[in-house]
C-alpha positions as CSV (number, residue, x, y, z in Angstrom):
1,X,-28.3,-16.9,-12.9
2,X,-25.4,-16.0,-15.2
3,X,-23.9,-18.7,-17.4
4,X,-20.7,-20.2,-15.9
5,X,-17.8,-17.8,-16.4
6,X,-14.1,-18.8,-16.7
7,X,-12.6,-19.7,-13.3
8,X,-16.0,-19.1,-11.6
9,X,-15.2,-21.4,-8.7
10,X,-12.1,-19.4,-7.8
11,X,-13.6,-15.9,-8.0
12,X,-15.4,-14.0,-5.2
13,X,-16.3,-11.4,-7.8
14,X,-16.5,-11.5,-11.6
15,X,-13.7,-9.0,-11.9
16,X,-10.1,-8.4,-13.1
17,X,-7.9,-6.0,-11.3
18,X,-6.8,-4.4,-14.5
19,X,-3.2,-4.2,-15.6
20,X,-1.9,-0.7,-15.2
21,X,1.5,0.7,-16.3
22,X,3.6,1.7,-13.3
23,X,0.8,0.8,-10.9
24,X,0.2,-3.0,-11.0
25,X,3.0,-5.1,-9.4
26,X,3.3,-8.3,-7.4
27,X,1.8,-6.9,-4.2
28,X,-1.4,-5.8,-5.9
29,X,-1.6,-9.0,-8.0
30,X,-1.1,-11.3,-4.9
31,X,-3.6,-9.3,-2.8
32,X,-6.3,-9.4,-5.6
33,X,-5.9,-13.1,-6.3
34,X,-6.1,-13.9,-2.6
35,X,-9.2,-11.9,-2.2
36,X,-11.0,-13.5,-5.2
37,X,-10.4,-11.3,-8.2
38,X,-8.1,-12.0,-11.1
39,X,-4.9,-10.0,-10.6
40,X,-3.3,-8.6,-13.7
41,X,-0.1,-6.6,-14.5
42,X,1.7,-5.5,-17.6
43,X,4.9,-7.4,-18.2
44,X,6.7,-4.2,-18.9
45,X,6.2,-3.1,-15.3
46,X,9.0,-5.5,-14.4
47,X,12.2,-3.6,-15.2
48,X,13.6,-6.4,-17.3
49,X,12.6,-9.9,-18.6
50,X,14.8,-11.3,-15.8
51,X,12.9,-9.3,-13.3
52,X,9.6,-10.6,-14.8
53,X,10.9,-14.1,-14.2
54,X,11.5,-13.2,-10.5
55,X,8.1,-11.5,-10.2
56,X,6.2,-14.5,-11.5
57,X,8.1,-16.8,-9.2
58,X,7.3,-14.6,-6.2
59,X,3.7,-14.4,-7.2
60,X,3.3,-18.1,-7.7
61,X,5.0,-18.9,-4.3
62,X,2.5,-16.5,-2.5
63,X,-0.7,-18.1,-4.0
64,X,-2.5,-21.4,-3.7
65,X,-4.4,-23.5,-6.1
66,X,-7.6,-22.0,-4.9
67,X,-6.5,-18.4,-5.5
68,X,-7.9,-16.5,-8.4
69,X,-5.8,-16.7,-11.6
70,X,-2.9,-14.4,-12.4
71,X,-3.1,-12.5,-15.8
72,X,-0.2,-11.0,-17.6
73,X,-0.7,-8.1,-20.0
74,X,1.5,-8.3,-23.1
75,X,1.9,-5.3,-25.4
76,X,2.2,-7.0,-28.8
77,X,3.1,-3.9,-30.8
78,X,6.3,-4.1,-32.9
79,X,8.0,-1.5,-30.7
80,X,8.0,-3.8,-27.7
81,X,11.6,-5.1,-28.0
82,X,11.1,-7.4,-25.0
83,X,8.2,-9.4,-26.5
84,X,10.0,-12.6,-27.5
85,X,11.8,-12.8,-24.1
86,X,8.7,-12.1,-22.1
87,X,6.7,-14.7,-24.0
88,X,9.2,-17.3,-23.2
89,X,9.0,-16.5,-19.5
90,X,5.2,-16.6,-19.5
91,X,5.3,-20.0,-21.2
92,X,7.8,-21.3,-18.7
93,X,5.7,-20.2,-15.7
94,X,2.5,-21.6,-17.1
95,X,0.6,-18.3,-16.8
96,X,-3.2,-19.0,-17.0
97,X,-4.3,-15.9,-18.8
98,X,-2.5,-13.5,-21.1
99,X,-4.1,-10.2,-22.2
100,X,-2.8,-8.8,-25.4
101,X,-2.9,-5.1,-26.2
102,X,-1.9,-2.6,-28.9
103,X,-1.5,-4.8,-31.9
104,X,-2.6,-8.1,-33.5
105,X,-2.5,-11.1,-31.1
106,X,-2.1,-13.5,-34.0
107,X,1.7,-14.1,-33.6
108,X,1.5,-14.9,-29.9
109,X,-1.8,-16.9,-29.8
110,X,-0.2,-20.2,-30.9
111,X,2.8,-20.2,-28.6
112,X,0.7,-19.2,-25.6
113,X,-2.0,-21.8,-26.3
114,X,0.8,-24.4,-26.6
115,X,1.8,-23.4,-23.1
116,X,-1.7,-23.8,-21.8
117,X,-2.6,-20.1,-21.5
118,X,-5.9,-18.5,-22.3
119,X,-5.5,-15.4,-24.5
120,X,-7.8,-12.4,-24.3
121,X,-7.4,-9.4,-26.5
122,X,-8.1,-5.7,-25.9
123,X,-10.4,-4.4,-28.6
124,X,-12.0,-1.0,-29.2
125,X,-14.2,-1.6,-32.2
126,X,-16.2,-4.3,-33.9
127,X,-13.5,-4.6,-36.6
128,X,-10.9,-5.1,-33.8
129,X,-13.1,-7.8,-32.2
130,X,-13.6,-9.7,-35.4
131,X,-9.9,-9.7,-36.3
132,X,-8.9,-10.8,-32.8
133,X,-11.4,-13.7,-33.0
134,X,-10.1,-14.6,-36.4
135,X,-6.6,-14.7,-34.8
136,X,-7.8,-17.4,-32.4
137,X,-8.2,-15.5,-29.1
138,X,-10.2,-17.1,-26.3
139,X,-11.9,-13.9,-25.0
140,X,-12.4,-10.2,-25.7
141,X,-11.8,-7.2,-23.5
142,X,-14.0,-4.4,-24.7
143,X,-12.4,-1.0,-24.1
144,X,-15.2,1.5,-23.9
145,X,-15.5,5.2,-23.3
146,X,-14.4,6.0,-19.7
147,X,-11.8,3.4,-19.4
148,X,-8.6,4.6,-17.6
149,X,-5.3,4.7,-19.4
150,X,-5.4,3.5,-23.0
151,X,-9.1,3.7,-23.7
152,X,-11.9,3.2,-26.2
153,X,-14.5,5.5,-27.6
154,X,-17.6,3.3,-27.9
155,X,-20.7,3.4,-25.7
156,X,-20.5,0.2,-23.5
157,X,-24.2,-0.6,-24.0
158,X,-23.9,-0.5,-27.8
159,X,-20.5,-2.2,-27.8
160,X,-21.4,-5.2,-25.7
161,X,-24.7,-5.8,-27.5
162,X,-23.1,-5.5,-30.9
163,X,-20.4,-8.0,-30.0
164,X,-23.0,-10.4,-28.6
165,X,-24.7,-10.5,-32.0
166,X,-21.8,-12.6,-33.3
167,X,-19.8,-13.9,-30.3
168,X,-20.9,-16.1,-27.4
169,X,-17.5,-16.5,-25.7
170,X,-16.0,-14.7,-22.7
171,X,-16.4,-10.9,-22.8
172,X,-14.8,-8.5,-20.3
173,X,-16.2,-5.0,-20.1
174,X,-13.7,-2.2,-19.4
175,X,-14.7,1.4,-18.7
176,X,-16.4,3.2,-15.9
177,X,-17.0,0.2,-13.6
178,X,-17.3,1.8,-10.2
179,X,-19.0,-0.5,-7.7
180,X,-20.8,-3.8,-7.2
181,X,-24.0,-2.5,-8.8
182,X,-22.2,-1.5,-12.0
183,X,-20.5,-5.0,-12.0
184,X,-24.0,-6.5,-11.9
185,X,-25.2,-4.1,-14.6
186,X,-22.3,-5.3,-16.9
187,X,-23.4,-8.9,-16.3
188,X,-27.0,-8.1,-17.2
189,X,-25.8,-6.3,-20.3
190,X,-24.0,-9.5,-21.4
191,X,-20.5,-9.3,-20.0
192,X,-18.9,-12.2,-18.1
193,X,-16.3,-10.2,-16.3
194,X,-15.4,-6.6,-15.7
195,X,-12.1,-4.6,-15.6
196,X,-11.6,-2.4,-12.5
197,X,-8.5,-0.3,-12.7
198,X,-8.9,3.1,-11.2
199,X,-10.4,1.8,-8.0
200,X,-7.2,-0.4,-7.5
201,X,-4.8,2.5,-8.0
202,X,-6.0,3.9,-4.6
203,X,-4.9,0.9,-2.7
204,X,-1.9,0.4,-0.4
205,X,-0.6,-2.4,-2.5
206,X,-0.5,-0.5,-5.8
207,X,2.8,1.0,-6.9
208,X,1.3,4.5,-7.2
209,X,2.8,7.1,-5.0
210,X,0.9,8.9,-2.2
211,X,0.4,12.1,-4.3
212,X,-1.2,10.1,-7.1
213,X,-3.5,8.2,-4.7
214,X,-4.5,11.5,-3.0
215,X,-5.3,13.1,-6.4
216,X,-7.6,10.2,-7.2
217,X,-9.5,10.6,-3.9
218,X,-9.9,14.3,-4.6
219,X,-11.0,13.9,-8.3
220,X,-14.3,13.3,-10.1
221,X,-14.9,12.2,-13.6
222,X,-14.9,15.9,-14.6
223,X,-11.2,15.8,-13.9
224,X,-10.4,13.1,-16.5
225,X,-9.2,14.2,-19.9
226,X,-8.3,12.3,-23.1
227,X,-4.8,12.8,-24.4
228,X,-2.3,11.1,-26.8
229,X,0.6,12.4,-24.8
230,X,1.6,9.3,-22.9
231,X,1.8,6.5,-25.4
232,X,0.8,8.1,-28.7
233,X,-2.8,6.8,-28.7
234,X,-5.8,8.2,-26.7
235,X,-5.6,7.7,-23.0
236,X,-7.6,8.9,-20.0
237,X,-5.5,10.9,-17.6
238,X,-6.0,13.2,-14.6
239,X,-6.1,16.8,-15.8
240,X,-3.9,17.9,-12.9
241,X,-1.0,15.7,-14.1
242,X,-1.6,16.6,-17.7
243,X,-1.6,20.3,-17.1
244,X,1.7,20.1,-15.3
245,X,3.2,17.9,-18.0
246,X,2.1,20.3,-20.7
247,X,3.7,23.2,-18.8
248,X,7.0,21.4,-18.6
249,X,6.9,20.3,-22.2
250,X,4.3,21.7,-24.6
251,X,2.4,19.1,-26.7
252,X,4.3,20.2,-29.8
253,X,7.5,18.6,-28.3
254,X,5.8,15.2,-28.5
255,X,4.3,14.9,-32.0
256,X,1.6,12.2,-32.4
257,X,3.1,9.4,-34.5
258,X,1.1,6.5,-33.1
259,X,1.8,4.1,-30.3
260,X,5.4,3.6,-29.2
261,X,6.4,1.4,-26.3
262,X,9.4,3.5,-25.4
263,X,7.2,6.6,-25.3
264,X,4.7,4.8,-23.0
265,X,7.5,3.8,-20.6
266,X,9.1,7.3,-20.6
267,X,5.8,8.6,-19.3
268,X,5.3,5.9,-16.7
269,X,4.7,8.5,-14.0
270,X,1.6,9.7,-15.7
271,X,-1.6,9.8,-13.6
272,X,-4.1,7.7,-15.5
273,X,-7.7,7.5,-14.3
274,X,-11.0,6.4,-15.7
275,X,-14.5,7.9,-15.2
276,X,-14.9,5.5,-12.2
277,X,-12.6,7.9,-10.3
278,X,-15.8,9.5,-8.9
279,X,-16.2,6.3,-6.9
280,X,-12.7,6.6,-5.2
281,X,-13.4,7.9,-1.7
282,X,-10.4,6.7,0.2
283,X,-7.2,4.8,0.0
284,X,-7.8,1.2,1.3
285,X,-6.2,-2.2,1.1
286,X,-7.0,-4.4,-1.8
287,X,-8.8,-6.9,0.5
288,X,-11.0,-4.1,1.9
289,X,-11.8,-2.8,-1.6
290,X,-12.8,-6.3,-2.9
291,X,-14.8,-7.0,0.3
292,X,-16.7,-3.8,-0.3
293,X,-17.4,-4.6,-3.9
294,X,-18.5,-8.1,-3.0
295,X,-21.0,-6.7,-0.5
296,X,-22.3,-4.2,-3.0
297,X,-22.6,-6.8,-5.7
298,X,-24.4,-9.3,-3.4
299,X,-26.9,-6.6,-2.4
300,X,-27.5,-5.6,-6.0
301,X,-28.1,-9.2,-7.0
302,X,-30.6,-9.5,-4.2
303,X,-32.4,-6.3,-5.3
304,X,-32.4,-7.4,-8.9
305,X,-33.1,-11.2,-8.5
306,X,-34.1,-12.8,-11.7
307,X,-32.7,-10.1,-14.0
308,X,-29.2,-11.4,-14.6
309,X,-28.6,-13.2,-18.0
310,X,-25.5,-13.6,-20.2
311,X,-27.0,-14.2,-23.6
């Protein structure tokens, strides 16, 4: 049996419905939490800090104490002008989990801990992981090759095992998690939780439009390309969207100058997708998707009894 993971008694599945720009909103978060997966969304998906306040109030009213936790993703990069206001709102609402990305979590860890939040950090290298831990985070989200949107480059097998050489706390594996069997494989590898993003885009509750959902159903991992076009750092995108975008404005019109929050938001209609897109066969509800994943995960555990360990 795996070691106890955070919030284990409130989860039907050791999974986070990953926060995705222009995709994750209150409906997706509520549905995921009700079905037993951590529901996450980027704070910048709310059109303003005041709207974020409303979103969190609506989400809290729709859930019970037994629901899975809500996680807010906070871009901590210096170009995020809403950062101070969004932090204050997260503190006031008593958010349980905050996921930091694109920058050092150090300035926000203290204030969020004071408000009772756990802080997990996106990391894409061993150096990132060590620096995040030195900043005081409570868990690590390992961005590996194949993750949708802003992604990593490392092999997940090597990355997880390297991190486990020096860190025994919560680890979330992001990148290419397709089904219940791959969730179990991540646990055997040493992860406590997994990120699933692409699978949740093709749900009725996501904020993706119908054309985006249909493109995911039709795509395979061969249709995913890396590009810095959207936010200034490498991201996994559907080639069909990227080809159209490059026809409308050649890449030279958007020089690579590193991450910029405004650049990310100006490309919020981008069609992100990870390598797990090959597992998207239909548009379903969040509840149906999680029930399918739970069934696959349970069957895989039965087939692999005695193999799971989280050392």
